[in-house]
C-alpha positions in Angstrom: -56.7 2.6 -17.7 -58.2 4.6 -20.6 -61.9 5.2 -20.9 -62.1 2.8 -23.9 -60.3 0.1 -21.9 -62.6 0.7 -18.9 -65.7 0.3 -21.1 -64.3 -2.9 -22.6 -63.5 -4.3 -19.1 -67.1 -3.5 -18.1 -68.2 -5.4 -21.2 -66.4 -8.5 -20.1 -67.9 -8.5 -16.6 -71.4 -9.7 -17.4 -69.9 -12.6 -19.4 -67.6 -13.6 -16.5 -70.5 -13.3 -14.0 -72.6 -15.6 -16.3 -69.7 -18.0 -16.6 -69.6 -18.3 -12.8 -73.3 -18.9 -12.7 -73.3 -21.5 -15.5 -70.1 -23.5 -14.7 -71.7 -26.6 -16.2 -71.9 -24.9 -19.7 -68.3 -23.6 -19.4 -67.1 -27.0 -18.2 -68.9 -28.8 -21.1 -67.3 -26.4 -23.7 -63.9 -26.8 -22.2 -64.3 -30.6 -22.1 -65.3 -30.5 -25.8 -62.3 -28.4 -26.6 -60.0 -30.8 -24.7 -61.5 -33.7 -26.7 -61.0 -31.7 -29.9 -57.3 -31.0 -29.0 -56.7 -34.7 -28.4 -58.5 -35.9 -31.6 -56.8 -33.2 -33.7 -53.4 -34.0 -32.4 -53.8 -37.7 -33.1 -55.2 -37.0 -36.6 -52.4 -34.6 -37.5 -49.5 -36.5 -36.1 -46.8 -36.8 -38.7 -48.5 -34.5 -41.1 -46.9 -31.1 -40.3 -44.7 -30.0 -43.2 -44.3 -26.4 -42.1 -45.6 -23.4 -44.0 -48.3 -24.1 -46.5 -48.7 -27.8 -45.6 -51.0 -29.7 -47.9 -54.7 -29.6 -46.8 -55.7 -33.0 -48.2 -59.1 -33.7 -49.6 -62.0 -31.3 -49.0 -64.0 -33.6 -46.7 -61.0 -34.6 -44.6 -59.8 -31.0 -44.2 -63.2 -29.7 -43.2 -63.7 -32.4 -40.6 -60.3 -31.6 -39.2 -61.0 -27.8 -39.4 -64.3 -28.0 -37.5 -62.8 -30.0 -34.7 -59.8 -27.7 -34.7 -62.0 -24.6 -34.4 -63.9 -26.1 -31.5 -60.6 -26.9 -29.7 -59.2 -23.4 -30.3 -62.3 -21.3 -29.9 -64.6 -22.9 -27.3 -62.6 -21.9 -24.3 -62.6 -18.2 -25.2 -66.3 -18.2 -26.4 -67.5 -20.1 -23.3 -68.3 -16.9 -21.3 -70.4 -15.6 -24.2 -72.4 -18.8 -24.4 -72.9 -18.8 -20.7 -74.2 -15.2 -20.9 -76.6 -16.2 -23.7 -77.8 -19.1 -21.5 -78.4 -16.7 -18.6 -80.3 -14.2 -20.9 -82.4 -16.8 -22.6 -83.1 -18.7 -19.4 -82.8 -22.0 -21.4 -80.6 -25.0 -21.0 -81.1 -26.1 -24.6 -81.0 -22.9 -26.7 -77.2 -22.5 -26.0 -76.7 -25.7 -28.1 -78.3 -24.0 -31.1 -76.2 -20.8 -30.4 -73.0 -22.8 -30.3 -73.9 -24.8 -33.4 -74.4 -21.5 -35.3 -71.1 -20.2 -34.0 -69.2 -23.3 -35.2 -71.1 -23.3 -38.5 -69.7 -19.9 -39.3 -66.2 -21.2 -38.7 -67.0 -24.2 -40.9 -67.9 -21.8 -43.7 -64.6 -19.9 -43.1 -62.8 -23.3 -43.5 -64.6 -23.8 -46.9 -63.4 -20.4 -48.0 -59.9 -21.1 -46.9 -59.8 -24.4 -48.7 -61.1 -22.8 -51.9 -58.6 -20.0 -51.7 -55.8 -22.5 -51.2 -57.1 -24.6 -54.1 -57.3 -21.5 -56.4 -53.8 -20.4 -55.5 -52.4 -23.9 -56.0 -53.9 -24.1 -59.5 -53.0 -20.5 -60.5 -49.6 -20.1 -58.9 -48.0 -23.4 -60.1 -45.8 -24.1 -57.1 -45.2 -20.6 -55.9 -46.0 -21.6 -52.3 -43.2 -24.2 -52.3 -40.6 -23.3 -49.7 -37.8 -23.3 -52.2 -39.7 -21.1 -54.5 -41.5 -18.1 -52.8 -43.1 -20.0 -49.9 -40.8 -18.7 -47.3 -41.1 -15.0 -48.3 -44.9 -15.3 -48.6 -45.1 -16.9 -45.2 -43.1 -14.1 -43.7 -45.2 -11.4 -45.4 -48.4 -13.1 -44.3 -47.3 -12.9 -40.7 -46.4 -9.2 -41.1 -49.7 -8.5 -42.7 -51.5 -10.2 -39.8 -49.5 -8.0 -37.5 -50.7 -4.9 -39.4 -54.3 -6.0 -39.3 -54.1 -6.1 -35.5 -54.0 -2.3 -35.6 -56.8 -1.6 -38.1 -60.2 -0.1 -37.3 -61.9 -3.3 -38.6 -60.0 -5.5 -36.1 -60.8 -3.0 -33.4 -64.6 -3.2 -34.1 -64.7 -7.0 -34.4 -62.6 -7.4 -31.2 -64.8 -4.9 -29.4 -67.9 -7.0 -30.2 -66.2 -10.2 -29.0 -65.1 -8.5 -25.8 -68.5 -6.9 -25.1 -70.9 -9.8 -25.6 -73.8 -8.3 -23.7 -74.3 -5.4 -26.1 -73.7 -7.7 -29.1 -76.3 -10.2 -27.9 -78.9 -7.5 -27.0 -78.4 -5.9 -30.4 -79.0 -9.1 -32.3 -81.6 -10.8 -30.1 -83.9 -13.4 -31.7 -86.2 -15.9 -30.0 -86.4 -19.6 -30.5 -84.1 -22.3 -31.9 -83.8 -20.5 -35.3 -83.1 -17.3 -33.5 -80.4 -18.8 -31.3 -78.7 -20.4 -34.4 -78.8 -17.1 -36.2 -77.3 -15.3 -33.2 -74.6 -17.9 -33.1 -73.9 -17.3 -36.7 -73.6 -13.6 -36.1 -71.3 -14.0 -33.1 -69.2 -16.4 -35.2 -69.0 -13.7 -37.9 -67.6 -11.2 -35.5 -65.1 -13.8 -34.3 -64.0 -14.6 -37.9 -63.6 -10.9 -38.5 -61.4 -10.6 -35.4 -59.3 -13.7 -36.0 -59.0 -14.4 -39.7 -55.5 -12.9 -39.9 -54.4 -15.0 -37.0 -55.8 -18.1 -38.7 -53.9 -17.0 -41.9 -50.8 -16.9 -39.7 -51.5 -20.5 -38.7 -51.4 -21.6 -42.4 -48.1 -19.6 -42.8 -46.6 -21.4 -39.8 -48.0 -24.9 -40.4 -51.7 -25.6 -40.2 -51.1 -29.2 -39.2 -48.8 -28.3 -36.3 -50.3 -28.7 -32.9 -47.6 -26.4 -31.5 -48.5 -23.5 -33.7 -52.2 -24.3 -33.3 -51.7 -23.8 -29.6 -49.7 -20.6 -30.0 -52.5 -19.0 -32.2 -55.2 -20.3 -29.9 -53.4 -18.7 -27.0 -53.1 -15.4 -28.7 -56.8 -15.5 -29.5 -57.8 -16.3 -25.9 -55.6 -13.5 -24.6 -57.1 -10.9 -26.9 -60.6 -11.9 -26.0 -60.4 -12.5 -22.3 -57.8 -10.5 -20.4 -59.0 -7.1 -19.1 -56.1 -5.1 -20.7 -57.3 -4.8 -24.3 -54.5 -2.6 -25.6 -51.8 -4.7 -23.9 -53.3 -7.8 -25.6 -53.5 -6.2 -29.0 -50.0 -4.7 -29.0 -48.6 -7.8 -27.5 -50.1 -9.9 -30.3 -48.8 -7.5 -32.9 -45.3 -7.7 -31.5 -45.4 -11.5 -31.5 -46.5 -11.6 -35.1 -43.9 -9.1 -36.2 -41.1 -11.1 -34.5 -42.4 -14.3 -36.1 -42.6 -12.6 -39.5 -39.1 -11.2 -39.4 -37.7 -14.5 -38.2 -39.5 -16.4 -40.9 -37.9 -14.1 -43.5 -34.4 -14.0 -42.0 -33.8 -17.0 -39.8 -36.6 -19.6 -40.1 -34.3 -22.3 -38.6 -34.2 -20.3 -35.3 -38.0 -20.5 -34.9 -38.7 -23.1 -32.2 -41.3 -25.6 -33.4 -41.2 -24.6 -37.0 -40.9 -27.4 -39.5 -38.8 -26.2 -42.4 -39.7 -28.0 -45.6 -36.9 -30.2 -46.9 -35.3 -30.6 -43.4 -38.0 -32.8 -41.9 -38.3 -36.6 -41.9 -42.0 -36.2 -42.9 -43.1 -36.6 -46.6 -42.7 -33.6 -48.8 -46.1 -32.2 -49.4 -46.8 -29.4 -51.9 -49.8 -27.1 -51.2 -53.1 -29.0 -51.6 -51.4 -32.3 -52.6 -48.7 -34.8 -51.6 -45.4 -35.2 -53.3 -44.4 -38.7 -54.4 -41.3 -38.8 -52.2 -41.3 -40.8 -48.9 -38.9 -40.5 -46.0 -36.4 -42.9 -44.8 -36.0 -44.0 -41.2 -38.2 -45.4 -38.4 -41.1 -43.0 -39.1 -41.6 -44.2 -42.7 -44.6 -46.5 -42.0 -46.4 -44.0 -39.8 -45.9 -41.2 -42.3 -47.1 -43.3 -45.3 -50.1 -44.4 -43.3 -51.0 -40.8 -42.4 -50.7 -39.7 -46.0 -52.9 -42.6 -47.3 -55.6 -41.5 -44.8 -55.5 -38.0 -46.3 -55.7 -39.3 -49.8 -58.6 -41.7 -49.1 -60.8 -39.5 -46.9 
């Protein structure tokens, strides 16, 4: 193990020790994550239309996004929250810390929605699969793979994997301080994971399958002792996904290829007028109406 990896491993140990000492906090966050997975899966059922799936209205998307982030991120951030609880010697301040953390991800969701809205209005259908959507999705995955090897990713991931130093360096007292510390921790997390989240949009943001894949990659990068193995492994996965998206998307397990699905055709940021035939018609129409009316 290299010196850098040894330091990183040491950075994880206080968080793991705190997690063992505060199993109740960890269990609560995992339970919230499990609830989030269940609710998100139910809400998104029948809505996956592959790369660049429509996001629906702003309010509906943000509500889905916040629950989705809780489901994806709480398991990997639980040791950090437990460490904060141990350092603050409080049972209630971790609630403010966690709220600040998820608030940062909510802000990231607002930015993602505005970017998608801008692209939709400026690009005039460029993200449609039969236009340039497939190529853009493949390139997005390859760019995400490249980001894994950048200094910025390394710094952000280092802060996520060494929470003791991060917390000590940003320590503030009280409820407001806990909330601000959660915001800061969330910012490091967004810096670490934004490219992986962009990959989720490229694969199908309404797909529970790809949501689980991306969440798994995030958890591996943040929690296993072998940092370089996790980083290079994630890079390889993204490269393979990007190449397959460009050359053989039909061979990607779990990928919904637009135009080959029984679900309604949905252009980015808005539904198409077409509806599917078959037994899933009523469910698909009901789901689309929920997006339109939220």
